[in-house]
N, C-alpha and C positions, 0 to 999 in steps of 0.2 A: 780622575785628577778630582782630586777633589781638593777644596778649597772656595772659597766666596769669593766675587770682588766685593773690598771693602774700599773707600775713600781715603787719602794719606789728604789733605788739604795743598795746595803745592803756589807758589802767588801764581798769577796770572801772565800770560805769554807776553812782551810787545806783538802790536802787531803786526809786524812783519813775519812773526812764526807763521801767520794763514795768510795757506796759498790757494790759490785756486787751481784748481781742476787743467787749464790751461797753462802751468806752470809745471807739470806734473813731472815731462818732461827732463828740468835743468831742477831739479830736487823735489819732487810732488812727497807731501807728506811725511817733511821734516822732523824731526820727533819735534810732540813740545812737552815743557818745562817740567808735567805732572807725570808724577807716576798712579793707574791702577793697580795692586797691592794683592793677593790673595792672601789671606787672616788664616792659620793655624789653627785659632782660639777657637774654643766651642763649645757651650752651654752644654753640659749635662741634665736629659730632663729622661724621669723612665715613669714605668708603669708597677703592682703591686707584682708581688711573687703570685707561681702558680703552680699546681702538684705537676707531676709527671705518668698517674694515670692512660690518660689518654695517648702518650706516649709509642706506651706499651699496647696498646689493643691497635698502633697507626702501625706497630713495629708486625706482627698478628694477621696482618692484612696481603691481598696478598699485590697490594701495592709497592712495595718496596723491588718485587720482581719486578716489576716493572722499569724503574728507574736501574735495576743492575745491567737490564734487557738492553739497554745505549750504549752502555760501554764495553758489551762485547765480540770484542772486535778481534781479539786473536791479536792486537796491537802488538809488534817488535819495540822494542828499544829503541829510543831517541838523540844521541845528543845534548844534549842541555846544557846550554850557558845558563849563568844563573840570572832572572830578571826579577827588577822589585818595582816596587807601585810608580805610576810614572811621574805622581810627584811627590816620594822620598829621593827615591836611586836614578842613577841616570840609569839606561840602558846599558850592557856590551854592545860593545862597536863593534866585533865581527858583526852581530847577527845584520845582514844586507840583503836585498836583496837578491834573487842576479840576474846576468844583463837578458840572458833569453825572456827574460818575464814580461807577457802583455798583459795590455789590460782586458777585464773580461768583457763577453760581450752580454753588458747587462738591456735589463727589458728601457733604459730609455736610451741610450744611445740604440736600438734601433727603431726606433719609433721618431729619431733625429733623421732616417733616413727616408721622412716620407715628402714627399713634394710640397702638400697641402697643412706639415707641421702649425706654422704659422701661425696659418688661418685659423685653427681646431680652439676656442674659447674656454677657460674653464665657465659655470654657471655658477653663481650663491649657492643654487643645491643641492652639488656634490660638496657637501661640508659633515653628510655623514658616510661618504667616502672614507678611501685611504691608500696608499703611497707605497707599492710593495717597494722592496731593493734588493737583493741579494747583500751577502756578507760577506767579502776573502781575511782569513788572516788564522791565527791559530797563538795559542801560550808558543811556541817552542815550532817555527824560525824567527817569527813576529815580531811574536811579543806583544800582539797588539788585533785587531781588526778593526777591518775598515770596510767604505763602501763606496761608490760612485755618486759624484756632485756634476749637477752638470749645468753650468752657471756659465753667461756671459749670452748675448745676442751676437751672431752663429752662438749656440752651447758650445762645453766646453770638456771631456772629463777635467773631475778631481777626485781624488781617491782622500774621502777624507777618518783620520779616526775620528769610531764611534763614541763620544764622552757621557756618558749622564753626571757628571760630577766636573762640568764647565760650563758659565756659561755659552758666552764667548766663541761664538764660530768666524775662522780665521781664514785665508788663502796664504801661503807666501808669496808674494809676493812681485813684483817687478818694475819697481816705484824710485828709482834702482834698488835691489835690495843691494844690504850693504852686507850680509853673511849667511844666503840663501842656503842651503846645500844644496846637491845633484838631488831633483824630485819627479819619480816615475813621469808626469807631463809636465813641457812647458811651465817655466815658474805667470801665476796671474799677471795679466795685463792687462791693469784697472785702465786702457782708455773705451773713452766711452761710457763708463761708469760717472752714479754722481758721487759729490767729496758731502757726507751727513755735517748737520752745522751743527757744530759745540753747540745749540740752544736750543736744538728740536730738545726734543724727552727723549727718544731715546740714547741718549746720549748720556744723560743727568744723569740716570736710570743707571746705564754706567758703569758712570763715575762714581754714584753715592749722594748724587745729588749735591756734590763739590765745585769751588772753581778750579779747574784741568786744563791752563790754559786758552782759556777763550775772555781775547775782549771785548772789551765793548763794542764795537763793532760786530763781532761775531766769528764766523772761522771756520778749521776743518776742528773733526771729534778728534781726537790725538790718545789714542791710551800705551800704557803699559804693563802689563801679565808678567807679574811674578811666580815660577813654581820653587815649590818645595824641595827640592832637587836644586835648588838655584839656579835650570834652567827660563827662560823671558824672550819673550817675546815683544818687538814693538814697533806699532803701529797709529795705520788710520779708519775710522769710518769709511763706509765704502757704501752704495745703493747701488746694485743690479744683479738682473735677470734673471732667475734661476726656476730651473724647472722638473717637472714631475709627472709620470704617465697615473694617470688615477683605474683604480677599480675597479669605475664602472665606463672606463674606456675612454677617456679623456683626455688629455696632455694639460693640466695647471700651468702657465708663464708669470711666475709672479712675483713682484721686486720684494727681495730681502735686504736687507741691511748685515755688514760680516764683514768682519776688520782684513784688511787690506797687511799684513804683516811687510815691515819690508828690514827689519834688523832681527837676527834670530840669536841667540845666545847660552849656550850647557849642551844640553840635549838636541834641543829641536837646529840646532847648525852641525848637529854629525852630519857628513856622507858620505855613503849616500841615504836616505830620506826614504823609509819605505810609503811615505802615507805625502798627499800635497798643504794637506792641512787638517787642521781639528774641527769639528762638530758635535759644538757647543747642545748640549739633549738635556740641561737640569729646568728647572721650574720658572727660575728665569723670567723675567720680559723679555730681552735679548734675546733669551735663549730662540732655538731653529725651531721646535716645534711651536714656543705662540706666536710664533709671528705669521706663522702657516694660522692661525686659529686665528687670530683676532684681522682675518682677509677672509677668514670664509673660507679657508682651501680648507680643511681637515677640522675637525676635532683635538684640541690638545695633546691627546693620547698619542706618545710616543710608547714604540715595541721592540724589543728586540729579542734574539733565538740563536744562543752561540751554542754550536756541536758539539758533544766529546766526541772522546776519541783522536784519535789518529792523521785526519781529516781535518780539523776543523771547519771555515766555514760556518753555515746562515743565513738567514735573514732578518732584515730590520721593516720596521714599518710608520707610516705615522698614521693619527684616526682611528676610530672603532672599528670600524667595516669591519676588521679582521681575530677583532678581540672575539676566544671562543664565548658562544652563546652558555656555557657548565663547566662545570668542572676546573674553573678558577677558582683558588685560595685568593683575600687579598685583604694586606691588612692597611691602618694610614697612616699618613705620611707625619712626622713630625712638622708641622710649621714656625716658622725662628722667624723671625728680625735680622736680612739681611746674610741671611741662610736660603742658600735655595738648595740643594743637597734634597737626597732622597732621605732623611733622618724614617727611621720607623723605631719602637721598642719590640726586645726579645727581651721575653719572659723567664725562659731558663733553656738552660742548653741540655741536653744529653749527648754522650756519649754512649755508642752501643744502648743499654738500658736502662744504666743510669743515668743520675742527672752530675752535672759539674758540681765538682766541692767551692759553692761557694757562695757566702754569704749574698742574703739577698738584695742587698742594698748596694750590691754593688750594680746590679744591669740593671735596677734601677736607673744608677750615676751617668751608666752607660749605651750610648745607641745607638746602631749599627746603621753602616751608609750603605747602599745598591749603588756599586762605582763600573761602569764598564769602563772606563778609561785604566781599571787598576789588575797591573794581570794578574796580583796572587793577590792572596786573603791574609789578613789585619788586625790582629786582635790585640786586646787593650793586654798591661802590663802582670796583672794578676788575673783575668779568663784567662791567657796564655799560657801561665802556670798551670792552674785548674788543669784545663785544657792535657795539654802535654804531661801534666803526670799520671791522669788516665788512661792514655794511651802505653802509658810505661806498661803500666798494671798493667794491662790488660794484652801484652804481649812480652806480661814470663812463663819462662818456659815454651814457646814457639820459635825459639834456636834462634833469631833471629839479634843484632848483636849491635850496638851504633858504630856506625867506623864516620870520627873525626879526622880521617886523610882526606873524604871525600869530601871537597867544599862548594858542590853544584848549589846547595842550598845550607843553612844551618846544623838543621836537623835531619842524619842520613844513619839506614839500618843498611847492613850487611844482611845476606844469608847465609845456608850451611853450602848455594851453589850460587850466583849467581843468576838471577831472574830471566830471564828469557823475555815477559810479557807482566803491562802495569797491572796488567787482571789478575794475575797470576799471586803478582809480589800486594794485590790489597784485599786476597783472603786472609791477610793480618792483622787488618783493618777493619774497625767499624765502623758503620755508616755514622751521623753526627744530622740531631737532630735540632735546628728552633725552632720554640713554641715565644708567638708571638702569641698569644693572649686568646682568647675567646668570641666566637661571635656573637650575636643575639641569641643564635640556639645551640649554649655552651657547647661550638663544637673547637674544638682545640683548634687554629688555627698553624703551620707545623710546613714548616718548609726543611725537608729530607737532601744530608750532600752526603753521596757515599764516599769510601775511599777515593776513586778513581775521579770524581771530583776534586780532593786535595792530594792527593801526588804524584810524582810524577818522578821516570825511573832512571839511571842518569849511564851512561858509555860503560862503566863497572860491574853495572848490572845491579847494581841499588838500587834504593826507593832511599827517597823523602818525602817529610813534610812542607806542601804547598800554601800553609799555613804557616808565620810569621808573627815576630812580637814588632809591636808597634816600634815599643820602646826605642829599638836596635835602631830604630834608623831614623830619631828623634820624632814621634808623633805620639806622643805617648798621651792614652787614653780613649783613640781612635778607632772604630774599630771598626772596616772594609771589608766587603762581604764583593772581590775582586772579578776577574775571568775567567780564572780556573774555577772555583765556584759555579758562576752562571753560567757556564756551560749545564746541556740537556736540559734544560727548563726555561719556556716562555716566557718571558719576563715582563708587563704591561705596566705604565705609568701611568697612571691616568690625573691626569693634570683637573679637570674638569673638579671629580670628585674629591682631591684631593688624598689617592691611595696608589698601593702597588702589589702592581699584582701576580700568581704565578702557576706554573701544572706544568709537569712534566715531561717533554719530549724530543724528541732525536734530533730533533731542527732542518733535516734533512729534505721536508713539505713547508713548505706552508701552507696556511688552513685558504680556503676558500671567499666564506661568507663568514656570518656573527654565530649559523648556526653550527657550524665546521668546529667540531672537536680531535683535540691532536690522541685523546689517550685513544 
């Protein structure tokens, strides 16, 4: 989910709106008078354009065949419901988890069964370690990727939507809850947690530094976050224990600040919900990676690897111990005031061997965002138009015809016969190359998005484009690399060096050490 928390100052709440933990059974965390909103405006900054010479050389190397192998599973077509960026349009109501869906036997849950669990205390020298989590989910039918986080004392499992486009981590919370949907686990119970006072720095960081229902005597830190699809969540900040298994074998029991969300609207209120909450993984100080780093648990690095093909899944880790020692491609993050998303500059885009027909100023004025909280990939109108023109030109004489009767996604094609697998359909399309510029060694920095990472197969046996025009969803000018195109890569968000890195991977087997490489 893309969008940053920005303050819209409101009058201070009266003192009777600040309650204590002891009062939570009779109206704990009542809605404050102020609201925290996610801004949709984005300042545009870019860099100079580059030539396509290195991209041609890249396509002629064996690396492209590696990309293709990650998706060559002969997967059958699946019933595809129309999915959208979660910050823009709501998910299809029929996408629900089955009644027999069971929680995964994660590493953390396994370690919780040990008798001496709470006697094992993490030491400061584990700052160079990592904490690894399996990921579940897919583009269909879940429409998101999630991991299990264990919260409280004793710890209890919760499924968290992994979202590098959001700042605040929050759980659906029985405080009591006004409009919480059915969740995979019982609602989080705040009993035993501690309220975060509105005068604490982390509250002002979340709220942008202004007044938000904080009277002279202090009180709870209220929030209301609105997303671009008109969904919202309201709650209060708490502090509770979170338990992580580290790669050195120890278990870290850390204090974490997160939201106790007791009032959901829009997408978040639809029942049943696939997750219990949202894990904010942005660059913000309030985000979960920054909190772990501030306590010396791991370095401020988070990475995910979303598997391609029909099975989905993958893994996520915090810290830099599992970052491959070589094979990564890095590009700097563009830092913006009050913008904590992972903005990067793309200097050239190719479809196949040809660059898109774009004025260089278009890319200089349009940054891209890596966002694991968005299902599909979205391009600003000018870039999208040039991309679709290139695709249509490449399909001339192929026998594929656009099928406007297929409403799965905005742009679909049918073949002479229904496609049986995505691999079969993808043979008509070309890889997309995102050129992020050159390094100090004058080597171009590329990300290759193979056709399987931007196409979907429909029940009719048609093939549809999983890249869409951001203007059709009310977010003109935003370029988002979403889950569908992040699959098949290990993506590392390094907030220490302010950079994002990637390398191709099938995401089935996590790395074991810094010296490990997935190629």
